[in-house]
C-alpha positions in Angstrom: 8.1 -17.9 4.7 9.1 -15.5 7.5 7.2 -12.1 7.2 9.8 -9.8 6.5 10.9 -11.5 3.5 7.3 -12.0 2.4 6.7 -8.2 2.9 9.7 -7.5 0.9 8.8 -9.7 -2.0 5.0 -8.5 -2.1 6.2 -4.9 -2.2 8.7 -5.6 -4.8 5.8 -7.4 -6.9 3.7 -4.4 -6.4 6.4 -2.2 -7.9 6.6 -4.6 -10.6 3.2 -4.7 -11.5 2.7 -0.8 -11.4 5.7 0.8 -13.2 4.5 4.3 -12.6 4.4 3.7 -8.7 7.1 5.5 -7.1 6.0 4.9 -3.3 3.6 4.9 -1.0 2.9 5.0 2.9 0.6 2.9 5.0 -1.4 4.1 8.2 -3.7 2.1 10.5 -7.0 4.0 9.9 -7.6 4.5 13.7 -4.7 6.6 13.9 -6.2 9.3 11.5 -8.3 12.1 12.5 -12.0 11.2 12.1 -11.9 13.8 9.2 -9.4 12.2 7.1 -10.8 8.7 7.5 -12.4 7.2 4.4 -16.0 7.1 5.0 -17.3 4.0 6.6 -14.0 2.8 7.3 -13.2 2.3 10.8 -10.5 -0.1 11.2 -7.7 -1.4 8.7 -4.9 -0.2 6.6 -5.1 2.6 4.6 -2.6 4.4 1.8 -2.1 7.7 3.2 0.5 8.8 0.5 0.8 7.8 -3.0 3.6 8.8 -5.3 3.1 8.1 -8.9 5.6 9.4 -11.6 5.4 10.6 -14.2 1.9 11.6 -14.0 -0.7 9.4 -15.5 -4.5 9.5 -16.4 -7.2 9.3 -13.8 -8.1 6.0 -14.9 -4.5 4.7 -14.8 -4.4 6.0 -11.3 -7.3 4.2 -10.3 -5.9 1.2 -11.5 -2.7 1.5 -9.7 -4.7 2.2 -6.3 -6.8 -0.9 -7.1 -3.5 -3.2 -7.6 -2.0 -1.8 -4.7 -5.0 -2.4 -2.6 -5.5 -5.9 -3.9 -1.8 -6.9 -3.5 -1.9 -5.7 0.3 -5.3 -7.4 1.1 -3.6 -10.7 -0.3 -0.7 -9.9 1.9 -2.5 -9.6 5.2 -4.5 -12.2 4.3 -1.7 -14.8 3.9 0.3 -13.0 6.8 -2.2 -11.7 9.2 0.8 -10.4 11.6 1.7 -8.2 8.5 -1.3 -5.6 9.7 0.7 -4.9 12.8 4.0 -4.4 11.3 3.0 -2.3 8.1 1.3 0.9 9.6 3.6 3.9 9.3 6.0 2.5 6.9 6.9 3.7 3.7 7.7 2.0 0.6 9.6 3.6 -2.3 10.6 2.2 -5.4 14.3 1.2 -5.6 16.1 2.4 -8.8 19.1 0.5 -10.1 
């Protein structure tokens, strides 16, 4: 499968799995100022912006973050070149 199609399908699946997720942005952690980097994380992708609507409980927000993280990890494991094209991209839910 080609990378753009795989990324698109995985992101669509993330939005289907997390109905309250409105959008998110990915960055390479090395591009962030040291003060903003997650403690102990020196490389890889991080979600730098997460939009959830309507607001949910902290437990639901945590579940969304975990689902998003797992889906992105699976994508990068299946398509290692994705880590080169995902940083700096924002993904938003498409409303029909």
